[in-house]
C-alpha positions in Angstrom: 84.3 98.8 122.0 81.3 99.6 119.9 82.1 101.7 116.9 78.8 103.2 115.8 77.9 105.1 119.0 81.4 106.4 119.3 81.3 107.7 115.7 77.9 109.3 116.2 79.2 110.9 119.4 82.3 112.1 117.5 80.2 113.7 114.8 78.4 115.8 117.5 81.6 116.8 119.2 83.5 120.0 118.6 86.8 118.0 119.1 86.2 116.5 115.6 86.2 118.1 112.2 83.2 117.0 110.2 84.2 114.9 107.1 82.6 116.7 104.1 82.5 113.7 101.8 82.9 110.8 104.3 80.9 111.3 107.5 81.0 107.6 108.2 84.8 108.1 108.9 84.3 110.9 111.4 87.2 109.9 113.6 89.7 110.0 110.7 89.9 113.8 111.3 91.2 113.2 114.8 94.1 111.2 113.5 94.9 113.8 110.8 94.7 116.6 113.4 97.1 114.6 115.6 99.7 113.9 112.8 99.3 117.0 110.5 102.3 118.9 112.0 104.6 116.0 111.2 107.3 116.4 108.6 107.7 112.6 108.6 104.1 112.1 107.4 104.5 112.2 103.7 100.9 113.3 102.8 100.1 116.3 100.8 97.9 119.2 102.0 94.2 118.9 101.3 94.5 121.2 98.2 97.0 118.8 96.7 95.5 115.5 97.7 92.6 116.3 95.3 95.1 116.1 92.5 97.4 113.3 93.7 95.9 111.2 96.5 99.1 109.1 96.9 102.5 109.8 98.6 106.0 110.5 97.6 106.7 106.9 98.6 104.8 105.8 95.5 107.0 107.9 93.3 110.1 106.5 95.0 108.9 103.0 94.1 108.3 104.1 90.5 111.8 105.5 90.2 113.5 102.5 92.0 111.7 99.7 90.1 112.5 99.4 86.4 109.2 97.5 86.0 107.3 100.6 87.0 109.6 103.4 85.7 108.7 104.7 82.3 111.2 104.0 79.6 110.3 107.1 77.6 111.4 109.8 80.1 112.3 113.3 79.0 114.0 116.2 80.6 112.1 119.5 80.8 114.1 120.6 77.8 112.8 117.7 75.8 115.9 115.5 75.8 115.5 111.8 76.0 116.7 110.0 79.2 118.1 106.5 79.6 118.6 105.3 83.2 121.7 103.2 83.7 121.3 103.2 87.5 118.5 104.9 89.5 120.8 105.4 92.5 120.9 103.8 95.9 117.7 104.2 98.0 118.8 106.5 100.8 117.6 105.7 104.3 119.4 108.6 106.0 118.9 112.3 105.8 119.5 113.8 102.4 118.4 113.1 98.8 116.1 110.2 98.1 118.5 108.3 95.9 122.3 108.6 95.8 124.7 108.2 92.9 122.3 107.8 90.0 123.7 107.4 86.5 121.6 108.7 83.6 122.4 109.2 79.8 120.8 112.4 78.5 120.1 113.6 74.9 121.1 112.5 71.5 124.8 112.6 72.5 124.0 110.4 75.5 126.1 112.5 77.8 126.6 110.6 81.1 125.5 112.5 84.2 126.1 111.2 87.7 124.5 112.6 90.8 121.8 112.4 93.4 118.0 112.2 92.9 115.4 114.1 94.8 111.8 113.2 94.3 108.7 115.4 95.0 105.1 115.5 94.0 105.2 119.2 93.1 108.4 121.2 92.0 107.6 123.7 94.7 108.2 121.1 97.3 112.0 121.6 96.9 111.6 124.9 98.7 108.7 123.8 100.9 110.7 120.9 102.3 113.7 123.1 103.2 116.2 121.7 100.7 117.3 125.0 99.3 120.6 125.9 100.8 120.9 122.5 102.6 124.5 121.3 101.9 123.3 117.6 101.9 121.5 118.3 98.6 124.4 120.0 96.8 125.0 116.9 94.6 121.4 116.7 93.4 121.5 116.5 89.6 118.0 115.1 89.0 114.8 116.6 90.4 112.0 114.1 89.6 108.5 115.3 90.2 105.0 114.1 89.3 103.6 117.4 88.3 105.3 119.8 85.9 104.8 123.0 87.9 105.7 126.5 86.7 109.1 127.8 85.4 109.8 129.7 88.6 109.4 126.5 90.7 111.5 124.4 88.4 114.3 127.0 88.3 114.8 126.7 92.1 117.1 123.7 91.5 119.3 125.2 88.8 122.0 122.4 88.9 119.5 119.6 88.3 117.8 118.1 85.3 114.0 118.4 85.7 112.2 115.1 85.0 108.4 115.0 85.1 106.6 111.7 85.5 102.9 112.4 85.0 102.6 112.2 81.2 105.1 109.3 80.9 103.2 107.3 83.5 99.9 108.1 81.9 101.2 106.6 78.6 102.1 103.3 80.2 99.5 100.7 79.4 97.8 99.4 82.5 99.8 101.5 84.9 98.1 102.4 88.2 99.5 103.6 91.5 97.1 101.2 93.2 99.2 98.3 91.9 102.3 99.4 93.8 102.9 97.5 97.1 104.9 100.2 98.8 105.7 97.8 101.7 107.6 95.6 99.3 110.4 98.2 98.9 113.2 99.1 101.3 112.3 101.1 104.4 114.4 102.4 107.3 115.2 100.5 110.5 113.7 101.4 113.8 115.4 102.2 117.1 115.6 99.3 119.5 112.8 100.9 121.5 111.1 103.6 119.5 110.4 106.8 121.4 106.7 106.5 120.4 106.5 103.4 122.5 107.6 105.2 125.6 104.8 107.8 125.1 102.2 105.3 124.2 103.0 103.4 127.5 101.4 106.4 129.2 98.2 106.1 127.2 95.2 104.4 128.8 93.9 101.2 127.0 91.0 103.2 125.7 93.2 105.9 124.4 95.4 103.4 122.5 92.3 101.8 121.0 90.8 105.1 120.0 94.1 106.1 118.3 94.1 102.9 116.3 90.4 103.2 115.4 90.9 106.8 114.2 94.0 105.8 112.1 92.0 102.9 110.7 89.2 105.2 109.6 91.7 107.5 108.0 93.1 104.6 106.0 89.6 103.7 104.8 88.8 107.3 104.1 91.9 107.7 101.9 90.9 104.5 100.0 87.4 105.9 99.5 88.8 109.2 98.3 91.1 107.6 95.8 88.2 105.4 94.5 86.0 108.5 94.2 88.6 110.2 92.0 89.2 107.1 89.9 85.5 106.7 89.3 85.3 110.3 87.9 87.8 109.2 85.3 87.0 105.5 84.6 83.4 105.0 85.9 82.2 103.1 88.9 82.0 99.7 87.2 85.5 99.7 85.9 87.0 100.9 89.2 85.1 98.3 91.2 86.3 95.6 88.7 89.9 96.8 88.9 89.9 96.9 92.7 88.3 93.5 93.1 90.6 91.9 90.6 93.6 93.4 92.4 92.3 92.1 95.7 92.0 88.6 94.2 95.7 88.6 93.5 98.2 87.0 95.9 100.8 89.6 97.0 103.1 89.2 94.0 100.3 89.0 91.5 98.3 92.1 92.4 100.0 94.1 89.6 99.3 91.5 87.0 95.6 91.2 88.1 95.2 95.0 87.7 97.0 95.0 84.4 94.6 92.3 83.2 91.6 94.4 84.3 92.9 97.3 82.2 93.7 95.1 79.2 90.3 93.5 79.3 88.0 96.3 80.6 84.8 95.6 82.4 82.6 96.7 79.5 84.4 94.4 77.0 84.3 91.4 79.4 80.6 91.7 80.0 79.7 92.2 76.4 81.7 89.3 75.1 80.9 86.9 78.0 77.1 87.4 77.3 76.2 86.8 80.9 78.0 83.4 80.9 80.8 83.1 83.5 82.3 80.1 81.6 82.8 82.4 78.5 84.1 85.2 80.7 86.6 82.8 82.3 87.9 81.7 78.9 88.4 85.4 78.0 90.2 86.2 81.3 92.5 83.2 81.0 93.3 83.9 77.4 94.0 87.6 77.9 96.1 86.7 81.0 98.3 84.4 78.8 97.4 81.6 81.2 95.1 79.4 79.2 96.8 75.9 79.1 97.2 74.1 75.8 94.9 71.0 75.9 97.4 69.1 73.7 100.6 70.0 75.5 100.7 67.2 78.0 98.7 64.2 79.0 95.9 65.9 80.9 93.2 63.8 82.6 90.4 63.2 80.1 87.9 65.5 81.9 90.5 68.3 82.2 91.4 68.0 78.5 87.7 68.2 77.4 87.2 71.2 79.7 90.2 73.0 78.3 89.1 72.4 74.8 85.8 74.1 75.6 87.6 77.1 76.9 89.8 77.3 73.8 86.7 77.2 71.6 85.6 80.4 73.2 89.0 82.1 73.2 89.7 81.3 69.5 86.5 83.2 68.5 87.7 86.4 70.3 91.5 86.3 70.3 92.1 88.1 67.0 89.7 91.0 67.8 91.2 91.7 71.2 94.5 93.4 72.2 97.6 91.2 72.5 97.4 89.0 75.5 99.7 89.3 78.5 102.9 87.2 78.7 102.7 84.4 81.2 106.0 85.7 82.6 104.0 88.6 84.1 102.6 86.2 86.7 104.3 84.9 89.8 103.3 81.2 89.7 106.0 79.5 91.9 105.5 78.7 95.6 101.8 79.4 95.5 99.2 77.5 97.4 96.7 75.9 94.9 93.9 78.1 96.2 96.0 81.2 95.5 96.9 80.3 91.9 95.7 82.9 89.4 94.2 80.3 87.1 91.8 79.3 89.9 91.2 82.9 91.2 90.2 84.0 87.7 87.3 81.6 87.8 86.1 83.5 90.9 86.5 86.7 89.0 84.4 85.4 86.1 81.6 84.3 88.5 81.6 87.8 90.1 81.7 89.9 86.9 80.2 87.8 84.1 76.8 86.9 85.6 73.6 88.2 84.2 73.4 91.1 86.6 76.4 93.4 86.9 78.2 93.0 90.2 77.9 96.7 90.9 74.1 96.4 90.7 74.1 93.5 93.1 76.3 95.3 95.5 74.1 98.4 95.3 71.1 96.2 96.2 72.9 95.0 99.3 74.0 98.5 100.3 70.4 99.7 99.9 69.1 96.8 102.0 69.2 96.3 105.8 72.3 98.1 106.9 73.6 95.6 109.4 73.3 92.6 107.0 75.1 93.4 103.8 78.6 92.5 105.0 77.4 89.0 106.0 75.5 88.7 102.7 78.7 89.5 100.8 80.7 86.9 102.7 78.0 84.2 102.1 77.7 85.1 98.5 81.4 85.2 97.8 82.4 82.0 99.5 79.6 80.1 97.8 80.6 81.0 94.3 81.3 77.9 92.3 81.8 76.5 88.8 81.6 73.0 87.3 85.4 72.3 87.4 87.2 74.2 90.2 84.5 73.6 92.8 85.8 70.1 93.2 89.5 70.5 92.3 92.5 72.3 93.6 94.8 71.9 90.5 94.4 71.0 86.8 95.8 67.6 87.3 94.4 67.0 90.7 91.8 64.5 91.6 88.3 65.5 92.6 87.9 66.5 96.2 85.4 64.7 98.5 84.0 68.1 99.5 83.5 71.3 97.6 86.4 73.8 97.6 85.5 77.5 97.6 86.7 79.5 94.7 87.3 82.5 97.0 87.9 81.6 100.7 86.5 83.6 103.7 89.9 85.2 104.4 90.2 86.6 100.9 86.5 87.6 100.8 87.0 89.5 104.1 90.1 91.3 102.7 88.0 92.3 99.6 85.2 93.6 101.9 87.6 95.7 104.0 89.9 97.0 101.2 87.4 97.4 98.4 83.7 97.2 99.3 83.7 99.4 102.4 85.6 102.2 100.7 83.5 101.8 97.5 80.3 102.2 99.6 81.8 105.2 101.4 82.6 106.9 98.1 78.8 107.1 97.4 77.0 109.7 99.5 73.8 107.6 99.6 75.6 104.7 101.3 77.2 106.6 104.1 74.8 105.3 106.8 75.2 101.7 105.6 78.9 101.9 105.8 78.7 103.6 109.2 76.6 100.7 110.5 78.9 98.1 109.0 81.9 99.5 110.8 80.5 98.2 114.1 80.7 94.6 112.9 83.4 94.4 110.3 84.7 90.8 110.2 88.2 90.3 111.5 90.8 90.6 108.7 93.7 88.2 108.7 96.7 89.3 110.7 99.9 89.9 108.7 103.6 90.4 109.5 103.4 94.2 109.0 100.6 94.5 111.5 102.5 92.5 114.1 105.8 94.4 113.4 104.1 97.8 113.8 102.3 96.7 117.0 105.7 95.5 118.3 107.2 98.9 117.5 104.4 100.9 119.1 103.5 98.8 122.1 106.6 96.7 122.9 107.3 93.0 123.2 104.7 92.2 125.9 101.7 94.0 124.4 98.3 92.2 124.3 97.2 91.2 120.7 93.7 92.0 121.8 94.6 95.7 121.3 94.3 95.1 117.6 91.8 92.4 117.5 89.5 94.4 115.2 90.0 95.0 111.6 89.7 98.7 112.0 92.6 98.7 114.5 94.7 96.6 112.2 94.0 99.1 109.4 95.1 101.8 111.9 98.5 100.1 112.5 99.1 99.9 108.7 98.2 103.6 108.4 100.7 104.6 111.1 103.4 102.4 109.5 102.9 104.0 106.1 102.8 107.6 107.5 105.8 107.3 109.8 107.8 104.0 110.0 108.2 103.3 106.4 109.6 106.6 105.4 111.8 107.3 108.4 115.5 107.5 107.6 116.8 108.5 111.0 116.1 105.5 113.2 113.3 107.5 114.8 115.6 110.4 115.7 113.7 112.9 113.5 110.3 111.3 113.6 107.6 113.7 114.9 105.1 111.0 115.8 106.2 110.8 119.5 105.8 114.6 119.8 102.3 114.4 118.3 101.4 111.7 120.8 102.9 113.7 123.7 100.7 116.7 122.7 97.7 114.6 123.3 98.9 113.8 126.9 99.6 117.5 127.5 96.1 118.4 126.4 94.3 116.0 128.7 
């Protein structure tokens, strides 16, 4: 199915709500209109999304994970908090975490109870918790925003804990670094009720649903980028997002932290347009620059490492303290996924004479149907004098050149960073719209397969999600519904939303 004609038709149709900022994702409004009545869809109303373009799920992960949760938490009354146990992540109806244990104040009084998490304090009432007996043991109401006194007093038995300022004070913290799928989520019914409704959809209707959901996912990414650029600037946001996309699943957080620790401006100024210098700076700040005298390196590797150290020694004392190597997940990695090798690709992207954002802008301003292919060719041909012929530091030279960034990773960067980045700029809307027709196929992953199995059953045809946009749609549906469901589908409103479409045919 061709994307561009459908989108143009959608933009002329009264059945679609025009996207004020992102007309290239016109069908996204169809998905939002379908899912908006759902209580299971943990998205804020438009007036709130402008302030916090994430979900309660992100806050759940922050509270659950001691690596994300701020240590300097305070109650509303200004008493210090120490978390002994955040509580058990609840997958059933009721509070988000059960049986948490916190020490509060100078006396370190020990308080035990349940935890309910919201974006705004007013959500306690809006979500119907007031008077619900299941929430009678809530002793900690954790919110992102502080809210007003009236809203906070609606949970009189609970300590009020606000995350916003504490998270802002954490060096390198970003909600983008949180892989929400890496944390617990509820189990599905053996045959989810949404599958029974979708079985009545025509093939075209199924495809259109996934395409619309995929556009909504990209639109949300573009919206988040737009807001981040207002705060950090376009160059820094593009740098952070590309660095994060370079990271293997378990190293995305470390890559983003490195991009915050060594900002784009500093990296470019100190590398002086030389990717080799930039690579030394990135490795040094990452805490991953190998010691050339530590072991018996091959002669060529040892000489190369000494050159990197000569650069790093000149800058080390005038930069912030480097990351600890323990921040990186280095075991069980394919050589091509190792951060030491991936950082060479980052240096080639961001330390060349021309800023990468300027190069990307030139592509976006060029022939609209060509820029995605231009990116893939450019990215997969990046090379340096060492890694282009090696897979590991101790490895022998390869008979053929080895790409610093392979096609699969380059495609993931295109879909998850470059398309939303382009869409976040009004002047590139038409270019992004044209690109949606020929987006390269992104690699399939377990989450895509799992969600397709839930929605379409064991015997569905994989051709249903052969396009990258459809795969993005499956991920959006999973995040909106499956991941947060605690009732084994019993209370999920997605089936009812799908049924409404059938009723309105």
